[in-house]
C-alpha positions as CSV (number, residue, x, y, z in Angstrom):
1,X,0.0,0.0,0.0
2,X,1.4,3.4,-1.0
3,X,2.0,6.1,1.6
4,X,1.0,9.7,0.7
5,X,2.5,12.8,2.0
6,X,0.2,15.2,3.9
7,X,0.7,17.7,1.2
8,X,-0.8,15.3,-1.3
9,X,-4.1,15.4,0.7
10,X,-4.5,19.2,0.3
11,X,-5.8,19.1,-3.3
12,X,-8.2,16.3,-2.4
13,X,-9.5,18.2,0.7
14,X,-9.9,21.3,-1.4
15,X,-11.8,19.4,-4.1
16,X,-14.1,17.7,-1.5
17,X,-14.7,21.1,0.2
18,X,-15.7,22.7,-3.0
19,X,-18.1,19.9,-3.8
20,X,-19.7,20.1,-0.4
21,X,-20.0,23.9,-0.6
22,X,-21.6,23.8,-4.0
23,X,-24.0,20.9,-3.3
24,X,-27.6,21.9,-3.6
25,X,-28.8,19.2,-1.2
26,X,-31.4,19.5,1.5
27,X,-28.6,19.9,4.0
28,X,-28.0,23.6,4.5
29,X,-24.5,25.1,5.0
30,X,-24.1,28.7,6.2
31,X,-20.6,30.2,7.0
32,X,-20.6,33.5,8.9
33,X,-17.6,35.7,9.5
34,X,-16.7,37.2,13.0
35,X,-18.2,40.5,11.9
36,X,-21.6,38.8,11.4
37,X,-21.6,38.9,7.6
38,X,-22.4,35.8,5.6
39,X,-19.3,34.5,3.8
40,X,-21.0,31.4,2.2
41,X,-24.5,30.1,1.8
42,X,-25.7,27.2,-0.2
43,X,-29.2,26.9,-1.7
44,X,-30.8,25.0,1.2
45,X,-29.4,27.6,3.7
46,X,-30.7,30.5,1.5
47,X,-34.2,29.0,1.5
48,X,-34.1,28.8,5.3
49,X,-33.2,32.6,5.3
50,X,-36.1,33.3,2.9
51,X,-33.7,34.6,0.2
52,X,-31.5,33.4,-2.6
53,X,-27.8,32.7,-2.6
54,X,-26.9,35.8,-4.7
55,X,-28.5,38.1,-2.1
56,X,-27.3,36.2,1.0
57,X,-23.5,36.4,0.3
58,X,-22.0,39.4,2.1
59,X,-25.3,40.3,3.8
60,X,-25.7,40.7,7.6
61,X,-26.8,37.4,9.2
62,X,-28.7,39.4,11.9
63,X,-30.7,41.3,9.4
64,X,-31.6,38.2,7.4
65,X,-32.7,36.4,10.6
66,X,-34.7,39.5,11.7
67,X,-36.7,39.2,8.4
68,X,-37.7,35.6,9.5
69,X,-39.7,37.2,12.3
70,X,-38.5,34.9,15.1
71,X,-36.5,36.8,17.8
72,X,-35.6,33.6,19.5
73,X,-34.1,32.2,16.3
74,X,-32.0,35.4,15.8
75,X,-30.7,35.3,19.3
76,X,-29.6,31.7,19.1
77,X,-27.6,32.2,15.9
78,X,-25.9,35.3,17.3
79,X,-25.1,33.6,20.6
80,X,-23.4,30.7,18.7
81,X,-21.5,33.2,16.6
82,X,-20.3,35.2,19.6
83,X,-19.3,32.3,21.8
84,X,-17.2,30.4,19.2
85,X,-18.3,27.2,20.8
86,X,-20.0,24.1,19.3
87,X,-23.8,24.3,19.7
88,X,-26.9,22.5,18.6
89,X,-30.6,23.5,18.7
90,X,-33.9,22.9,16.9
91,X,-35.9,25.8,15.6
92,X,-39.2,26.1,13.7
93,X,-38.7,26.6,10.0
94,X,-39.3,30.2,9.1
95,X,-42.5,30.8,7.2
96,X,-43.7,27.2,7.6
97,X,-46.1,25.4,9.9
98,X,-45.1,22.5,12.1
99,X,-41.7,22.1,10.4
100,X,-38.4,22.0,12.2
101,X,-34.7,22.5,11.4
102,X,-31.7,21.3,13.5
103,X,-28.8,23.8,13.6
104,X,-25.3,22.7,14.5
105,X,-22.7,25.5,14.9
106,X,-19.0,24.6,14.3
107,X,-16.4,27.2,15.2
108,X,-13.9,28.2,12.5
109,X,-10.7,30.2,12.7
110,X,-12.5,33.4,11.6
111,X,-16.1,32.7,12.1
112,X,-18.7,29.9,12.5
113,X,-20.1,27.3,10.1
114,X,-23.8,26.4,10.6
115,X,-25.1,23.1,9.3
116,X,-28.9,23.1,8.8
117,X,-30.8,19.8,8.6
118,X,-34.5,19.2,8.2
119,X,-35.7,17.2,11.2
120,X,-39.4,17.8,10.7
121,X,-40.3,14.1,10.6
122,X,-38.1,13.3,13.6
123,X,-39.8,16.1,15.6
124,X,-43.2,15.1,14.5
125,X,-42.5,11.5,15.4
126,X,-41.3,12.6,18.9
127,X,-44.3,14.8,19.3
128,X,-46.6,12.0,18.3
129,X,-44.8,9.7,20.7
130,X,-45.2,12.3,23.6
131,X,-48.8,12.7,22.7
132,X,-49.3,9.0,22.7
133,X,-47.5,8.7,26.1
134,X,-49.8,11.5,27.5
135,X,-52.9,9.7,26.1
136,X,-51.7,6.4,27.5
137,X,-51.1,8.0,30.9
138,X,-54.5,9.6,30.8
139,X,-56.1,6.3,29.7
140,X,-54.3,4.5,32.5
141,X,-55.4,7.1,35.0
142,X,-59.0,6.9,33.7
143,X,-58.9,3.1,33.9
144,X,-57.5,3.3,37.4
145,X,-60.3,5.7,38.5
146,X,-62.9,3.5,36.7
147,X,-61.5,0.5,38.6
148,X,-61.6,2.3,41.8
149,X,-65.2,3.5,41.3
150,X,-66.5,0.2,40.1
151,X,-64.4,-1.9,42.4
152,X,-63.0,-3.8,39.5
153,X,-59.7,-5.0,38.1
154,X,-58.6,-6.3,34.7
155,X,-56.4,-9.3,34.1
156,X,-55.1,-11.7,31.5
157,X,-54.1,-15.4,31.4
158,X,-51.8,-17.1,29.0
159,X,-51.5,-20.8,28.4
160,X,-48.8,-22.3,30.5
161,X,-48.6,-19.3,32.8
162,X,-50.4,-17.7,35.7
163,X,-53.1,-15.1,35.9
164,X,-51.6,-11.6,35.6
165,X,-53.4,-8.5,37.0
166,X,-53.0,-5.5,34.8
167,X,-53.7,-3.1,37.7
168,X,-51.9,-4.2,40.9
169,X,-53.5,-1.6,43.1
170,X,-57.0,-2.4,41.9
171,X,-56.4,-6.1,42.2
172,X,-55.0,-5.7,45.8
173,X,-58.2,-3.7,46.8
174,X,-60.4,-6.3,45.1
175,X,-59.0,-9.6,46.2
176,X,-56.3,-8.7,48.7
177,X,-53.1,-9.6,47.0
178,X,-50.2,-10.4,49.4
179,X,-47.7,-7.6,50.1
180,X,-45.4,-7.0,48.4
181,X,-47.1,-8.1,45.2
182,X,-45.1,-9.8,42.4
183,X,-43.4,-7.3,40.2
184,X,-45.4,-8.4,37.1
185,X,-48.7,-8.9,39.0
186,X,-48.8,-12.6,38.3
187,X,-50.7,-14.9,40.6
188,X,-49.4,-18.4,40.4
189,X,-52.7,-20.0,41.2
190,X,-56.0,-18.1,40.7
191,X,-57.8,-20.7,42.7
192,X,-56.2,-19.3,45.9
193,X,-58.8,-16.5,46.1
194,X,-61.8,-18.5,45.0
195,X,-64.0,-20.0,47.8
196,X,-63.7,-23.8,47.5
197,X,-67.5,-24.0,47.4
198,X,-67.6,-22.2,44.1
199,X,-64.6,-23.8,42.4
200,X,-66.6,-26.4,40.5
201,X,-68.9,-23.8,39.0
202,X,-65.9,-21.5,38.0
203,X,-64.0,-24.5,36.5
204,X,-67.1,-25.5,34.5
205,X,-67.6,-21.9,33.2
206,X,-64.0,-21.6,32.1
207,X,-64.2,-25.0,30.4
208,X,-66.8,-23.5,28.0
209,X,-64.4,-20.7,26.8
210,X,-63.0,-22.6,23.8
211,X,-66.4,-23.1,22.3
212,X,-68.3,-20.0,23.4
213,X,-65.4,-17.5,23.3
214,X,-66.7,-15.6,26.3
215,X,-68.1,-16.6,29.7
216,X,-69.4,-14.9,32.9
217,X,-69.3,-16.4,36.3
218,X,-69.7,-15.5,40.0
219,X,-67.9,-16.7,43.1
220,X,-67.3,-15.9,46.7
221,X,-63.9,-14.6,47.8
222,X,-61.9,-17.1,49.8
223,X,-60.7,-15.9,53.2
224,X,-62.4,-12.5,53.1
225,X,-64.0,-10.7,56.0
226,X,-67.6,-11.7,55.8
227,X,-68.9,-13.0,52.5
228,X,-67.8,-11.0,49.5
229,X,-68.9,-11.8,45.9
230,X,-67.0,-11.3,42.7
231,X,-68.2,-11.5,39.1
232,X,-65.7,-12.1,36.3
233,X,-66.2,-11.6,32.6
234,X,-63.7,-13.6,30.5
235,X,-63.1,-13.6,26.7
236,X,-60.6,-15.4,24.4
237,X,-57.9,-13.0,23.3
238,X,-55.8,-15.4,21.2
239,X,-56.0,-18.9,20.0
240,X,-53.4,-21.5,19.0
241,X,-53.4,-22.9,15.4
242,X,-55.3,-25.9,16.6
243,X,-58.0,-23.7,18.1
244,X,-57.0,-24.1,21.7
245,X,-57.1,-21.0,23.9
246,X,-53.7,-19.3,24.1
247,X,-54.7,-16.1,25.9
248,X,-57.7,-15.0,27.9
249,X,-58.5,-11.4,28.9
250,X,-61.0,-10.5,31.6
251,X,-62.4,-8.1,34.2
252,X,-63.5,-8.9,37.7
253,X,-65.9,-6.8,39.7
254,X,-67.0,-6.7,43.3
255,X,-70.7,-7.4,43.3
256,X,-71.2,-7.9,47.0
257,X,-73.6,-4.9,47.2
258,X,-75.7,-6.3,44.4
259,X,-75.8,-9.7,46.1
260,X,-76.8,-8.2,49.4
261,X,-79.6,-6.2,47.6
262,X,-80.7,-9.4,45.8
263,X,-80.8,-11.3,49.0
264,X,-82.8,-8.5,50.7
265,X,-85.2,-8.3,47.8
266,X,-85.7,-12.1,47.9
267,X,-86.4,-11.9,51.6
268,X,-88.9,-9.2,51.0
269,X,-90.6,-11.2,48.3
270,X,-90.8,-14.2,50.5
271,X,-92.2,-12.1,53.4
272,X,-94.8,-10.6,51.0
273,X,-95.8,-14.0,49.7
274,X,-96.2,-15.3,53.2
275,X,-98.2,-12.2,54.2
276,X,-100.4,-12.5,51.1
277,X,-101.0,-16.2,51.9
278,X,-101.9,-15.3,55.5
279,X,-104.2,-12.5,54.2
280,X,-105.9,-14.9,51.8
281,X,-106.4,-17.4,54.7
282,X,-108.0,-14.6,56.8
283,X,-110.2,-13.6,53.9
284,X,-111.4,-17.2,53.4
285,X,-112.0,-17.5,57.1
286,X,-113.9,-14.2,57.1
287,X,-115.9,-15.3,54.1
288,X,-116.8,-18.5,55.9
289,X,-117.8,-16.7,59.0
290,X,-119.9,-14.2,57.0
291,X,-121.7,-17.0,55.2
292,X,-122.4,-18.6,58.5
293,X,-123.7,-15.3,59.8
294,X,-126.0,-14.8,56.8
295,X,-127.3,-18.4,57.2
296,X,-128.0,-17.7,60.9
297,X,-129.8,-14.4,60.0
298,X,-131.8,-16.2,57.4
299,X,-132.8,-18.9,59.9
300,X,-133.9,-16.3,62.5
301,X,-135.9,-14.4,59.8
302,X,-137.7,-17.6,58.7
303,X,-138.7,-18.3,62.3
304,X,-139.7,-14.7,62.9
305,X,-141.4,-13.8,59.6
306,X,-142.3,-17.2,58.2
307,X,-146.1,-16.9,58.9
308,X,-146.4,-13.1,58.5
309,X,-148.2,-11.8,55.4
310,X,-148.0,-15.1,53.6
311,X,-144.2,-15.1,53.7
312,X,-143.8,-12.2,51.3
313,X,-141.7,-10.2,53.8
314,X,-139.5,-13.2,54.4
315,X,-139.0,-13.7,50.6
316,X,-138.0,-10.1,50.1
317,X,-135.6,-10.3,53.0
318,X,-134.0,-13.5,51.7
319,X,-133.6,-12.1,48.3
320,X,-131.8,-9.1,49.7
321,X,-129.5,-11.5,51.7
322,X,-128.8,-13.4,48.5
323,X,-127.8,-10.2,46.6
324,X,-125.5,-9.3,49.5
325,X,-124.0,-12.8,49.4
326,X,-123.4,-12.8,45.6
327,X,-121.6,-9.5,45.9
328,X,-119.7,-10.8,48.9
329,X,-118.5,-13.7,46.8
330,X,-117.3,-11.5,44.0
331,X,-115.4,-9.3,46.4
332,X,-113.8,-12.3,48.0
333,X,-112.5,-13.5,44.7
334,X,-111.0,-10.0,44.2
335,X,-109.5,-10.1,47.7
336,X,-111.7,-7.2,48.7
337,X,-109.6,-4.9,46.5
338,X,-112.7,-3.7,44.6
339,X,-114.7,-5.1,41.8
340,X,-115.8,-4.6,38.2
341,X,-119.0,-2.6,38.0
342,X,-120.3,-4.5,35.0
343,X,-119.7,-7.8,36.8
344,X,-121.5,-6.6,40.0
345,X,-124.5,-5.4,38.0
346,X,-124.6,-8.5,35.8
347,X,-124.5,-10.9,38.8
348,X,-127.1,-9.0,40.6
349,X,-129.6,-8.6,37.8
350,X,-129.2,-12.0,36.1
351,X,-131.8,-13.9,38.3
352,X,-134.5,-11.3,37.8
353,X,-135.2,-11.4,34.0
354,X,-134.9,-13.6,30.9
355,X,-131.9,-13.0,28.7
356,X,-132.2,-9.9,26.5
357,X,-134.7,-8.0,28.7
358,X,-132.0,-6.2,30.8
359,X,-129.2,-4.3,28.9
360,X,-126.0,-3.1,30.4
361,X,-124.0,-0.4,28.6
362,X,-120.9,1.5,29.9
363,X,-117.2,1.4,30.2
364,X,-115.2,-1.1,32.2
365,X,-114.6,0.5,35.6
366,X,-113.6,-0.8,39.0
367,X,-115.3,0.4,42.1
368,X,-114.4,0.0,45.8
369,X,-115.7,-2.8,47.9
370,X,-118.1,-0.4,49.8
371,X,-119.4,1.0,46.5
372,X,-119.8,-2.5,45.1
373,X,-122.0,-3.6,48.0
374,X,-124.1,-0.4,47.9
375,X,-124.7,-0.6,44.1
376,X,-125.5,-4.3,44.3
377,X,-128.2,-3.7,47.0
378,X,-129.6,-0.7,45.0
379,X,-129.7,-2.7,41.8
380,X,-131.4,-5.6,43.6
381,X,-134.1,-3.3,45.0
382,X,-134.8,-1.7,41.6
383,X,-134.9,-5.1,39.9
384,X,-137.3,-6.5,42.5
385,X,-139.6,-3.6,42.1
386,X,-139.5,-4.0,38.3
387,X,-140.4,-7.7,38.6
388,X,-143.3,-7.0,40.9
389,X,-144.8,-3.8,39.5
390,X,-142.7,-2.4,36.7
391,X,-141.3,-3.3,33.3
392,X,-140.3,-6.8,34.1
393,X,-143.8,-7.7,35.4
394,X,-145.1,-8.2,31.8
395,X,-143.8,-9.5,28.5
396,X,-142.1,-7.0,26.3
397,X,-140.9,-4.8,29.2
398,X,-137.3,-3.9,29.3
399,X,-134.7,-2.4,31.6
400,X,-131.8,-0.3,30.4
401,X,-128.8,0.3,32.7
402,X,-126.1,2.7,31.4
403,X,-123.3,4.5,33.1
404,X,-120.5,7.0,32.3
405,X,-117.4,8.1,34.2
406,X,-116.0,11.7,34.0
407,X,-113.5,13.4,36.3
408,X,-113.7,10.5,38.8
409,X,-117.5,10.6,39.0
410,X,-119.7,7.7,37.9
411,X,-123.2,8.5,36.7
412,X,-125.6,5.5,36.4
413,X,-129.1,5.6,34.9
414,X,-131.8,3.0,35.4
415,X,-134.6,3.3,32.8
416,X,-137.7,1.0,32.5
417,X,-139.8,0.9,29.3
418,X,-142.7,-1.3,28.1
419,X,-144.2,-1.9,31.5
420,X,-147.6,-1.0,32.9
421,X,-148.3,2.7,33.4
422,X,-146.6,3.9,36.5
423,X,-148.6,5.4,39.3
424,X,-146.4,7.4,41.8
425,X,-146.7,5.8,45.2
426,X,-148.6,7.7,47.9
427,X,-145.9,6.9,50.4
428,X,-142.3,5.8,50.2
429,X,-141.8,2.1,51.1
430,X,-138.7,0.4,52.5
431,X,-137.2,-0.1,49.0
432,X,-137.6,3.6,48.1
433,X,-136.1,4.7,51.4
434,X,-133.3,2.3,50.9
435,X,-132.5,3.7,47.5
436,X,-133.0,7.4,48.2
437,X,-131.5,7.6,51.6
438,X,-129.4,4.5,52.4
439,X,-127.8,4.2,49.0
440,X,-127.0,7.9,48.8
441,X,-125.5,7.7,52.3
442,X,-123.4,4.6,51.5
443,X,-122.1,6.1,48.3
444,X,-121.6,9.6,49.6
445,X,-123.4,10.8,46.5
446,X,-126.8,11.6,45.1
447,X,-129.8,9.3,44.2
448,X,-132.8,10.6,42.3
449,X,-135.8,8.2,42.0
450,X,-138.7,9.3,39.7
451,X,-142.0,7.7,38.5
452,X,-143.0,9.0,35.0
453,X,-145.9,7.1,33.4
454,X,-143.8,5.2,30.9
455,X,-141.4,3.7,33.5
456,X,-139.5,4.1,36.7
457,X,-136.2,6.0,36.4
458,X,-133.3,6.2,38.8
459,X,-130.2,8.3,38.5
460,X,-127.2,7.6,40.8
461,X,-124.2,9.9,40.9
462,X,-121.2,9.1,43.2
463,X,-117.4,9.8,43.2
464,X,-115.3,6.7,42.7
465,X,-113.4,5.8,45.8
466,X,-109.8,4.4,45.8
467,X,-110.4,2.4,48.9
């Protein structure tokens, strides 16, 4: 190998220097003398100074930088020129948005050379990385707060390894990991915090992961203070080529409060069922006693009124008892919570006329037990009178019962047609007094009974009661 004298290198160095100086590459080169004037500027450096090479040579560097409009940029260049020391800094590209240039100052014997390099992509990448790191930290903090609020923790499991908690603090609060926890949050055996009573159910649920892809299961925490319940949601994250589960991801939540609420609700339901059964038993017992009482009253009436007036008073009395008993049966079936007005009227009027001679027309409406009893007794009195003296006493006579409900007030009209001419009674009998006084009092409303020649009419108005 030949050995060259140092003097032989000088032409080569000069040639290489000229090539670098004249190169029009993206790398900028700016040489500035000690007096602050530009001694050399290639095309890339000229573009950075917002000028052209012919105007840059011999010009003041400070003035050219001032035209860029960035005072910080100007001060950095002048400081490097003054200090005659190596320097490096990144500045925004003048006149551009989100573009950056790296400046390296190299001292020379009579000035400073500035090498300019476009580092926009590098800076953008670093900024994106910083933004991603901030987002990741924010997401991690949000997840931590969510875990804390929901009393939950996330985890993953890989085939051949243990369960790894992704949030150690959340896992420790959830299942009580031993202190200090493993550096990577791995629990060698997840069964250690599952109550042995629930292990079979948990194992069965996990066994379905391969086919179902996701499972949910609940279990009690082993060794906890009191009884704590956890609920885990697990899903297959990765599979092996043969379809076996390679990785499982999941979240576990503390559902003790839900379990306690469910248990409380279940106890309340059971208590209510028992109370309703007891209430039904009492209602049946009351119904039995009332029927016995009615039978006793009927027996006493027969003995007291059996021979009086051919037994007509006894028959009227027994019919009233039967109307009361029918209504009582309907209310018992409804647990004395009220009854349907059409059902009460239909049951009461059915024994008094052939089909088609009594019409009922009105909306479905439920009335209280007290109103049902009062209306049943009133309808019975009107029907009995119609059979004896009114429209139902001859063929062709009809009774129309209609009602409307408006603003919580029921209006019921009884209209008889086709019967014998009506003669107003000289005095009010028991039935009339029962309707006009007793019924009005029981309903807390108004009852108007009239006797036009073409048929008896009765209008009842009362406010629907909620009890």
